C-alpha positions as CSV (number, residue, x, y, z in Angstrom):
1,M,16.5,112.8,1.7
2,P,12.7,112.5,1.4
3,L,11.3,109.8,-0.7
4,T,9.3,110.7,-3.8
5,S,6.2,108.9,-4.7
6,S,7.9,107.3,-7.7
7,G,10.8,106.0,-5.5
8,L,8.4,104.4,-3.1
9,T,6.6,102.7,-5.9
10,A,9.8,101.2,-7.4
11,S,10.9,99.9,-4.0
12,A,7.6,98.2,-3.3
13,S,7.6,96.7,-6.7
14,W,11.0,95.2,-6.2
15,R,10.0,93.7,-2.9
16,R,6.9,92.1,-4.4
17,G,9.0,90.6,-7.2
18,R,11.5,89.2,-4.8
19,G,8.7,87.6,-2.8
20,R,7.3,85.9,-5.9
21,M,10.8,84.5,-6.6
22,L,11.1,83.2,-3.1
23,I,7.7,81.5,-3.3
24,A,8.6,79.9,-6.7
25,L,11.8,78.7,-5.3
26,V,10.1,77.1,-2.3
27,V,7.6,75.4,-4.6
28,V,10.4,74.0,-6.8
29,I,12.3,72.8,-3.7
30,L,9.1,71.1,-2.4
31,L,8.4,69.4,-5.7
32,L,12.0,68.2,-5.9
33,A,11.7,66.9,-2.4
34,V,8.4,65.1,-3.1
35,A,9.9,63.6,-6.3
36,G,12.9,62.5,-4.3
37,V,10.8,60.8,-1.7
38,G,8.7,59.2,-4.4
39,Y,11.8,57.9,-6.0
40,V,13.1,56.5,-2.8
41,V,9.8,54.9,-1.9
42,K,9.5,53.4,-5.4
43,T,13.1,52.1,-5.3
44,R,12.5,50.5,-1.9
45,A,9.2,48.9,-3.1
46,D,11.0,47.6,-6.2
47,A,13.7,46.2,-3.9
48,R,11.2,44.5,-1.7
49,A,9.4,43.0,-4.8
50,A,12.7,41.7,-6.2
51,D,13.6,40.1,-2.8
52,H,10.1,38.5,-2.6
53,A,10.3,37.2,-6.1
54,A,13.8,35.8,-5.7
55,A,12.9,34.2,-2.4
56,G,9.8,32.7,-4.0
57,A,11.8,31.2,-6.8
58,A,14.2,29.6,-4.2
59,Q,11.2,28.2,-2.3
60,A,9.7,26.8,-5.5
61,Y,12.9,25.0,-6.3
62,L,13.3,23.5,-2.9
63,A,9.7,22.4,-2.9
64,S,10.3,20.5,-6.1
65,W,13.5,18.9,-4.7
66,Q,11.6,17.9,-1.5
67,N,8.7,16.3,-3.3
68,L,10.3,12.9,-3.6
69,G,7.2,11.1,-4.7
70,S,6.9,13.3,-7.8
71,L,9.8,15.6,-8.3
72,G,7.7,17.6,-10.7
73,D,9.6,19.7,-13.2
74,P,12.4,21.6,-11.4
75,G,13.4,22.9,-14.8
76,G,10.1,24.4,-15.6
77,D,9.4,28.0,-16.4
78,T,8.9,28.9,-12.8
79,A,12.0,27.4,-11.2
80,V,15.3,27.1,-13.0
81,T,17.4,28.7,-15.6
82,T,20.8,27.9,-17.2
83,A,24.0,29.9,-17.8
84,A,23.5,29.5,-21.5
85,Q,20.1,31.1,-21.3
86,D,21.4,33.9,-19.1
87,Q,24.5,35.0,-21.0
88,G,24.2,38.7,-21.8
89,R,21.8,39.2,-18.9
90,A,22.8,40.8,-15.7
91,G,26.5,40.2,-16.4
92,V,26.1,36.4,-16.4
93,T,28.5,34.5,-18.6
94,A,29.4,30.8,-18.9
95,A,32.8,31.7,-17.4
96,S,31.1,33.2,-14.4
97,V,29.2,30.0,-13.7
98,P,31.9,27.3,-14.3
99,A,29.7,24.6,-12.6
100,A,26.6,25.3,-14.8
101,I,24.7,22.3,-16.2
102,T,21.6,21.9,-18.3
103,V,18.2,21.7,-16.8
104,D,17.9,18.0,-17.8
105,Q,21.2,17.3,-16.1
106,L,20.0,19.0,-13.0
107,V,16.8,16.9,-12.9
108,A,18.9,13.8,-13.6
109,T,21.2,14.7,-10.7
110,M,18.3,15.0,-8.3
111,V,16.9,11.6,-9.3
112,D,20.4,10.1,-9.1
113,V,20.9,11.4,-5.6
114,R,17.5,10.1,-4.5
115,T,18.1,6.7,-6.0
116,R,21.7,6.1,-5.0
117,L,21.2,7.3,-1.5
118,N,17.9,5.5,-1.1
119,V,16.2,8.6,0.1
120,A,13.0,7.9,2.0
121,G,12.1,11.5,2.9
122,A,13.5,15.0,2.6
123,R,13.0,18.4,4.1
124,F,14.5,21.7,3.1
125,A,14.5,25.1,4.7
126,A,15.5,28.3,2.9
127,G,17.9,30.7,4.7
128,P,18.5,34.5,4.2
129,L,18.5,36.1,0.8
130,H,21.4,38.2,-0.3
131,R,20.7,40.2,-3.5
132,Q,22.9,42.4,-5.5
133,G,21.2,43.9,-8.5
134,A,20.0,41.2,-10.8
135,T,21.7,38.3,-9.0
136,A,21.1,36.8,-5.6
137,T,22.0,33.9,-3.3
138,V,19.8,32.0,-0.9
139,G,21.2,29.7,1.7
140,Y,19.4,26.5,2.6
141,S,19.6,23.5,4.9
142,A,18.7,20.0,3.8
143,T,17.6,16.9,5.8
144,L,17.5,13.6,3.9
145,V,16.2,10.4,5.5
146,L,18.2,7.5,4.1
147,T,16.8,4.1,4.5
148,G,18.9,2.0,6.9
149,F,21.1,4.8,8.0
150,G,19.3,5.8,11.3
151,E,19.9,9.5,11.7
152,P,19.2,11.8,8.8
153,Y,21.9,13.1,6.5
154,T,22.0,16.9,6.9
155,Y,23.9,19.6,5.0
156,D,23.8,23.3,4.1
157,G,24.0,24.7,0.6
158,V,23.6,27.8,-1.4
159,L,21.3,28.5,-4.3
160,H,22.4,31.0,-7.0
161,L,19.6,33.0,-8.6
162,V,19.4,35.4,-11.6
163,R,16.7,37.7,-12.8
164,R,15.2,37.0,-16.2
165,G,12.9,39.8,-17.2
166,K,10.5,40.2,-14.3
167,A,11.1,36.6,-13.0
168,W,13.8,35.2,-10.8
169,K,15.3,31.8,-11.5
170,V,17.6,29.3,-9.7
171,Q,20.7,28.6,-11.8
172,A,21.1,25.0,-12.8
173,R,24.3,23.8,-11.2
174,P,25.3,20.6,-9.4
175,D,25.9,22.4,-6.1
176,S,22.3,23.5,-6.0
177,V,21.6,19.8,-5.1
178,N,24.5,19.3,-2.8
179,P,27.5,21.6,-2.2
180,A,30.0,18.7,-2.7
181,L,28.8,18.1,-6.3
182,A,30.4,19.4,-9.5
183,P,30.4,18.2,-13.1
184,G,31.8,14.6,-13.2
185,L,31.0,13.9,-9.5
186,R,28.1,12.1,-7.9
187,L,26.8,11.2,-4.5
188,D,26.7,7.5,-3.5
189,R,26.4,5.3,-0.4
190,T,28.5,2.4,0.7
191,P,26.6,-0.6,2.1
192,S,26.8,-1.8,5.6
193,T,29.2,-4.6,6.4
194,G,26.6,-6.1,8.7
195,K,24.6,-9.2,8.0
196,R,21.0,-9.3,6.7
197,G,18.4,-10.7,9.1
198,Q,16.5,-13.9,8.4
199,L,12.8,-14.6,8.0
200,L,12.0,-17.3,10.6
201,D,9.1,-19.5,11.3
202,A,7.2,-19.5,14.6
203,N,9.8,-21.8,16.1
204,G,12.9,-19.9,15.0
205,Q,13.7,-22.0,11.9
206,P,14.8,-20.2,8.7
207,L,11.9,-20.1,6.2
208,G,14.4,-20.2,3.3
209,A,14.8,-23.9,4.0
210,D,11.4,-24.6,2.3
211,A,11.5,-24.3,-1.5
212,E,7.8,-23.6,-1.8
213,L,7.9,-20.7,0.7
214,A,11.1,-19.4,-0.8
215,G,9.6,-19.2,-4.3
216,N,6.0,-18.0,-3.4
217,L,6.3,-16.0,-0.2
218,I,9.8,-15.0,0.9
219,G,10.8,-13.3,-2.4
220,Q,14.2,-11.9,-3.3
221,V,16.6,-9.3,-1.9
222,S,17.6,-8.0,-5.3
223,P,15.3,-6.8,-6.6
224,L,13.3,-6.7,-3.5
225,S,10.1,-8.8,-3.6
226,G,7.8,-10.8,-1.3
227,L,8.4,-10.7,2.4
228,Q,12.0,-9.6,1.8
229,R,10.5,-6.3,0.5
230,V,7.8,-6.0,3.2
231,Y,10.2,-6.4,6.1
232,D,13.3,-5.0,4.5
233,P,13.5,-2.1,7.0
234,D,14.1,-4.7,9.8
235,L,16.0,-7.3,7.8
236,A,18.5,-5.0,6.1
237,P,21.8,-4.3,7.9
238,H,22.1,-0.7,9.0
239,G,24.9,1.8,8.6
240,G,27.3,2.8,5.8
241,T,28.7,6.0,4.4
242,V,27.7,8.8,2.1
243,V,30.5,9.5,-0.3
244,V,31.4,11.5,-3.4
245,R,32.6,9.5,-6.4
246,N,34.0,10.5,-9.8
247,D,33.4,9.1,-13.3
248,R,35.9,6.3,-12.6
249,N,33.8,5.2,-9.6
250,E,36.6,6.3,-7.3
251,T,35.7,7.7,-3.8
252,V,36.8,11.3,-3.7
253,S,35.6,12.1,-0.2
254,T,33.4,10.8,2.6
255,L,30.6,13.2,3.7
256,R,29.0,11.2,6.5
257,A,29.7,7.8,8.2
258,Y,27.0,5.8,10.0
259,P,27.7,3.0,12.5
260,M,27.3,-0.5,11.0
261,A,24.8,-2.9,12.5
262,D,23.4,-6.3,11.6
263,G,19.8,-6.5,10.4
264,K,17.1,-8.0,12.7
265,D,15.5,-11.5,12.3
266,V,11.8,-11.4,11.7
267,R,9.8,-14.2,13.3
268,T,6.6,-15.1,11.3
269,T,3.5,-17.1,12.3
270,L,4.4,-19.8,9.7
271,D,5.3,-23.2,11.1
272,L,7.5,-25.4,8.9
273,K,6.1,-28.6,10.4
274,V,2.6,-27.5,9.4
275,Q,3.9,-26.3,6.0
276,R,5.5,-29.6,5.2
277,A,2.5,-31.6,6.3
278,G,0.4,-29.5,3.9
279,E,2.9,-29.9,1.0
280,A,2.9,-33.7,1.4
281,A,-0.9,-33.8,1.6
282,V,-1.6,-31.6,-1.5
283,A,0.9,-33.8,-3.5
284,T,-1.6,-36.7,-3.2
285,A,-4.6,-34.8,-4.7
286,I,-6.4,-36.4,-7.7
287,K,-5.7,-33.4,-9.8
288,P,-2.4,-31.6,-10.3
289,N,-3.4,-28.0,-9.4
290,G,-4.5,-27.1,-5.9
291,A,-3.7,-25.3,-2.7
292,L,-3.9,-25.5,1.1
293,V,-3.8,-22.8,3.7
294,A,-3.7,-23.3,7.5
295,I,-4.4,-20.7,10.1
296,D,-4.0,-20.6,13.9
297,T,-7.6,-20.3,15.2
298,R,-6.5,-18.4,18.3
299,T,-4.8,-15.5,16.5
300,G,-5.5,-15.6,12.8
301,G,-1.8,-16.1,12.1
302,V,-1.0,-18.1,8.9
303,L,0.6,-21.4,9.7
304,A,1.1,-22.7,6.1
305,L,0.7,-21.6,2.5
306,V,0.9,-24.5,0.1
307,N,0.6,-24.4,-3.7
308,H,0.7,-27.3,-6.1
309,P,2.6,-27.7,-8.3
310,L,5.1,-26.5,-5.6
311,N,6.7,-23.2,-6.3
312,G,4.2,-22.5,-9.1
313,Y,1.3,-20.2,-9.3
314,G,0.5,-18.8,-5.9
315,R,-3.2,-19.8,-5.9
316,A,-3.2,-20.2,-2.1
317,V,-3.2,-16.4,-1.7
318,I,-4.0,-14.9,-5.1
319,G,-6.4,-17.5,-6.5
320,R,-9.9,-16.2,-7.0
321,Y,-12.5,-19.0,-6.9
322,P,-16.2,-19.4,-6.4
323,P,-16.4,-20.8,-2.9
324,G,-19.3,-23.0,-3.7
325,S,-21.1,-24.7,-0.8
326,T,-18.3,-23.7,1.7
327,F,-20.0,-20.3,1.6
328,K,-23.1,-21.9,3.2
329,I,-21.2,-21.2,6.5
330,V,-21.9,-17.5,5.8
331,T,-25.5,-18.1,4.7
332,A,-26.1,-20.2,7.8
333,T,-24.6,-17.3,9.9
334,A,-27.0,-14.9,8.3
335,A,-29.9,-17.2,9.1
336,L,-28.9,-17.7,12.7
337,M,-28.5,-13.9,13.1
338,A,-32.0,-13.4,11.7
339,G,-33.5,-15.7,14.4
340,K,-33.5,-19.1,12.6
341,D,-32.2,-22.1,14.5
342,A,-31.0,-25.6,13.9
343,N,-34.5,-27.0,13.7
344,T,-35.9,-24.4,11.2
345,S,-37.6,-26.5,8.5
346,L,-36.4,-26.1,4.9
347,D,-37.8,-27.9,1.8
348,C,-34.9,-29.7,0.0
349,T,-36.5,-30.4,-3.4
350,Q,-34.6,-31.5,-6.4
351,T,-34.9,-28.1,-8.1
352,V,-36.1,-24.6,-7.3
353,A,-37.0,-21.9,-9.8
354,V,-35.9,-18.3,-9.1
355,G,-36.5,-15.4,-11.5
356,G,-36.8,-17.7,-14.5
357,R,-33.7,-19.8,-13.7
358,T,-33.7,-23.3,-12.3
359,F,-31.3,-24.3,-9.6
360,Q,-30.7,-28.0,-8.6
361,N,-28.9,-30.2,-6.2
362,A,-25.9,-32.2,-7.0
363,E,-26.8,-35.6,-8.5
364,A,-30.5,-34.6,-8.4
365,E,-30.7,-35.2,-4.6
366,Q,-33.8,-34.4,-2.7
367,F,-34.6,-34.9,0.9
368,G,-37.9,-33.1,1.3
369,P,-38.6,-31.0,4.4
370,I,-35.5,-31.2,6.7
371,P,-34.1,-29.0,9.5
372,L,-31.5,-26.4,8.8
373,R,-28.8,-28.5,10.5
374,A,-29.4,-31.4,8.2
375,A,-29.6,-29.1,5.1
376,F,-26.2,-27.8,6.0
377,A,-24.7,-31.3,6.7
378,R,-26.1,-32.6,3.4
379,S,-25.3,-29.3,1.5
380,C,-28.8,-29.0,0.0
381,N,-28.7,-26.1,-2.5
382,T,-32.4,-25.7,-2.9
383,A,-33.0,-25.6,0.8
384,F,-30.4,-22.9,1.2
385,I,-31.8,-20.8,-1.7
386,R,-35.2,-21.0,0.0
387,L,-33.5,-20.1,3.3
388,E,-31.9,-17.0,1.8
389,Q,-35.3,-15.9,0.3
390,S,-36.8,-15.9,3.8
391,L,-34.1,-13.6,5.2
392,P,-34.3,-9.8,5.5
393,D,-32.8,-7.7,2.7
394,S,-29.0,-7.4,2.9
395,A,-28.8,-10.1,5.7
396,L,-26.5,-12.2,3.6
397,E,-24.4,-9.2,2.7
398,Q,-24.0,-8.2,6.3
399,A,-22.9,-11.7,7.3
400,A,-20.4,-11.8,4.4
401,K,-18.9,-8.5,5.7
402,L,-18.6,-10.1,9.2
403,Y,-16.2,-12.6,7.7
404,G,-14.2,-10.1,5.8
405,F,-15.8,-10.4,2.3
406,D,-15.1,-6.8,1.4
407,G,-12.3,-6.9,-1.2
408,T,-9.6,-6.0,1.2
409,Q,-6.1,-7.3,0.5
410,P,-5.4,-9.5,3.5
411,L,-1.6,-9.7,3.4
412,P,1.2,-7.1,2.8
413,I,2.2,-9.1,-0.3
414,A,0.0,-9.6,-3.4
415,S,-3.0,-11.4,-2.1
416,V,-6.8,-11.5,-2.3
417,G,-9.5,-12.1,0.3
418,G,-13.2,-12.5,-0.3
419,S,-15.5,-10.5,-2.5
420,F,-19.3,-10.3,-2.2
421,P,-20.8,-7.8,-4.6
422,P,-24.4,-6.9,-3.4
423,P,-26.9,-9.0,-5.5
424,K,-28.9,-7.0,-7.9
425,D,-31.8,-9.4,-8.3
426,A,-33.3,-12.6,-7.0
427,V,-31.2,-14.8,-9.3
428,E,-28.0,-13.2,-8.0
429,S,-29.2,-13.6,-4.4
430,A,-29.9,-17.3,-5.0
431,S,-26.5,-17.8,-6.6
432,A,-24.8,-16.0,-3.7
433,A,-26.5,-18.1,-1.1
434,I,-24.7,-21.2,-2.4
435,G,-21.4,-19.5,-3.1
436,Q,-21.8,-19.1,-6.8
437,G,-22.5,-16.1,-9.1
438,K,-20.3,-13.1,-8.3
439,V,-19.0,-14.3,-5.0
440,S,-15.3,-15.2,-4.9
441,A,-12.7,-16.1,-2.4
442,S,-9.1,-17.3,-2.1
443,P,-8.1,-20.4,-0.1
444,L,-6.6,-17.9,2.4
445,Q,-10.0,-16.3,2.9
446,M,-11.9,-19.5,3.3
447,A,-9.4,-20.7,5.9
448,S,-10.1,-17.5,7.9
449,V,-13.8,-18.3,7.7
450,A,-13.3,-21.7,9.2
451,A,-11.0,-20.2,11.9
452,A,-13.7,-17.7,12.8
453,V,-16.2,-20.5,13.5
454,A,-13.7,-22.3,15.7
455,S,-12.8,-19.2,17.8
456,G,-16.0,-17.1,17.6
457,T,-14.0,-14.2,16.0
458,W,-13.1,-13.5,12.4
459,R,-9.5,-12.2,12.1
460,Q,-7.8,-10.9,9.1
461,P,-5.0,-13.3,8.3
462,F,-1.4,-12.1,9.0
463,I,2.1,-13.4,8.8
464,A,4.0,-11.3,11.4
465,G,2.8,-9.2,14.2
466,S,-0.9,-9.4,15.0
467,A,-4.3,-9.4,13.1
468,P,-4.9,-6.0,11.5
469,R,-8.6,-6.2,12.3
470,S,-11.2,-8.6,13.7
471,N,-15.0,-9.1,13.9
472,A,-16.6,-11.0,16.8
473,L,-19.4,-13.3,15.7
474,P,-22.6,-13.0,17.6
475,P,-22.3,-15.5,20.5
476,A,-25.6,-17.1,19.7
477,V,-24.5,-18.3,16.3
478,V,-21.1,-19.8,17.2
479,A,-22.2,-23.0,18.9
480,P,-24.8,-23.9,16.2
481,L,-22.3,-23.3,13.4
482,Q,-19.7,-25.6,15.2
483,D,-22.4,-28.3,15.5
484,F,-23.3,-27.9,11.8
485,M,-19.7,-28.3,10.7
486,R,-19.2,-31.3,13.0
487,A,-22.3,-32.9,11.4
488,V,-20.8,-32.6,8.0
489,V,-18.0,-35.0,9.0
490,T,-20.1,-37.3,11.2
491,E,-23.3,-37.7,9.2
492,G,-23.1,-35.4,6.2
493,T,-21.3,-35.1,2.9
494,A,-17.8,-35.9,4.3
495,N,-18.8,-38.8,6.6
496,A,-17.1,-41.3,4.2
497,V,-13.7,-39.7,4.8
498,A,-11.5,-41.1,7.6
499,F,-10.5,-37.9,9.5
500,P,-8.1,-38.2,12.4
501,G,-9.5,-36.7,15.6
502,E,-12.5,-34.4,16.1
503,V,-12.8,-32.5,12.8
504,H,-15.3,-29.9,11.9
505,G,-15.7,-29.0,8.2
506,K,-17.7,-28.1,5.2
507,T,-17.5,-29.5,1.7
508,G,-17.8,-27.4,-1.4
509,T,-18.4,-28.2,-5.1
510,A,-18.0,-25.0,-7.0
511,E,-19.0,-24.6,-10.7
512,Y,-16.5,-22.4,-12.5
513,K,-17.9,-22.3,-16.0
514,D,-20.9,-23.5,-18.0
515,G,-21.2,-27.1,-19.2
516,N,-23.4,-30.2,-19.1
517,P,-22.6,-31.0,-16.4
518,P,-20.6,-27.9,-15.5
519,P,-17.0,-28.5,-14.4
520,T,-16.3,-27.9,-10.7
521,H,-13.5,-27.2,-8.2
522,G,-13.5,-29.3,-5.1
523,W,-13.3,-27.6,-1.7
524,F,-13.0,-28.6,1.9
525,V,-12.6,-26.1,4.8
526,G,-12.6,-26.8,8.5
527,Y,-10.7,-27.0,11.7
528,R,-9.3,-29.4,14.3
529,G,-8.1,-28.1,17.6
530,T,-6.3,-24.8,17.0
531,V,-5.6,-25.4,13.3
532,A,-8.1,-24.2,10.7
533,F,-7.6,-25.0,7.0
534,A,-8.9,-24.7,3.5
535,V,-8.1,-27.0,0.6
536,I,-9.0,-26.6,-3.0
537,V,-8.4,-29.0,-5.8
538,E,-8.9,-27.3,-9.2
539,D,-11.3,-29.3,-11.5
540,G,-11.5,-31.8,-8.7
541,G,-15.3,-32.4,-9.0
542,F,-17.0,-33.1,-5.6
543,G,-15.2,-31.6,-2.7
544,A,-15.9,-34.7,-0.6
545,Q,-14.0,-36.8,-3.1
546,S,-11.1,-34.6,-3.9
547,A,-10.4,-31.9,-1.3
548,A,-11.6,-33.7,1.9
549,P,-9.2,-36.6,1.6
550,V,-6.3,-34.1,1.2
551,A,-7.4,-32.4,4.4
552,A,-7.5,-35.7,6.2
553,R,-3.9,-36.5,5.1
554,F,-2.8,-33.1,6.2
555,L,-4.3,-33.5,9.6
556,A,-2.7,-37.0,9.9
557,G,0.6,-35.5,9.0
558,L,0.3,-33.1,11.9
559,G,-0.1,-36.0,14.3
560,T,-2.2,-36.1,17.4
561,P,-3.6,-32.6,18.2
């Protein structure tokens, strides 16, 4: 049947309408597809962000636990949450976290573990993250270094995390510190059944036999102090166990056992024979307070540390005193390094004026022009002040540093060495040249100065091992210094003292406060053979009259060198 024009038009119209419907349908499908892809992409991005945030919270927590020097605040806003805070969030209830504790309890648990196990170091590594909605778990491995236990204590644990708002938090629970912990339980260690090592003198004799050393040097085991503290890693017996204990202090389980071993003896440089000779000598001083230090000139090792009254204030190593004329050893060193020699002429007048201040010699002595050697032997203050004025700037400071006058703590126990603040003006320079003003030193420091002249090398004193540092004196200065110190004993300020053997020394009379006349401490430093020494007698007046006789008795007590 032939188509009419109207029929053709209707058919075409229907086809066009159907085409539009198909296009619209395709557009809808495409939009839905794009929306679906966007939803999937956003969901995956949100999941990655959640995983990253949860893993970051776990890392932050482990970093706080690892930082043993300063645990920080593991319970801060960025690290930890509690079950009580999370109830009603993400399906968390107190019943679902039966081991939950408060943040303060968590911090206390961390500190308790560190203290009881004697943790010296820690390392943590986070494992895989497993997240389900708003909760997650992160495995971790822990490595704790326990003092005296040899191999580290290692274990694996699990952290439980929950999302709070946009942030993730580690739940505060005992097993986030160690999986064996629960409320009412704690970690502990049992001590080794081995014996503690002993501190010995250079000849293998126990130092504890000497009451003075026991009180002022050796220290205690509980609480640790003195050399017992310094050498505890060697002295302490090794081994023991890591255990879990309950509130009744009963051992619930043993987590790790370490082999038991005795501690090691530590041999020091101290010599009880020298120590006892020093104690006997200082007891004869004309004043009650004093100290004596003896050092091996070959090594710098300390042979004796004597305080008087015995077992009293440790002035031998922590006393700070003006060294007085014993410091002229350093000033003479500076002069010799600057090209002066034993025959350099110096004017030893009764007084000398510097920067508006007048300095004078003891007992108003004056010898006129004399060579440097004689000025040293007779300890002429005015000559040495003029000597310092003739030296290059900072020459005295450089010589002082050569002998360790830099404020460094010399021993691993509480101790002081020598201090030489750079002089600010001519008056301070003049005072420093004769060991006054701001210059200070301990008897330990001055014994090391005498030992340096004897050997040609200044060594930082030590008690075990070897000298931490040393400075070689210029070869050209050693022989003249040795001659100067010998002249003090044979023809100078100490020639009236009956010293046994060939002794080299330097007297010192150090003003320690104002007065008319000012009160003074008495010094004598020197050496004989391989033993160098320093003696101070507080408020002893002239060193030749107070400290030098003590040194002579000390050397006599040692016998023939």
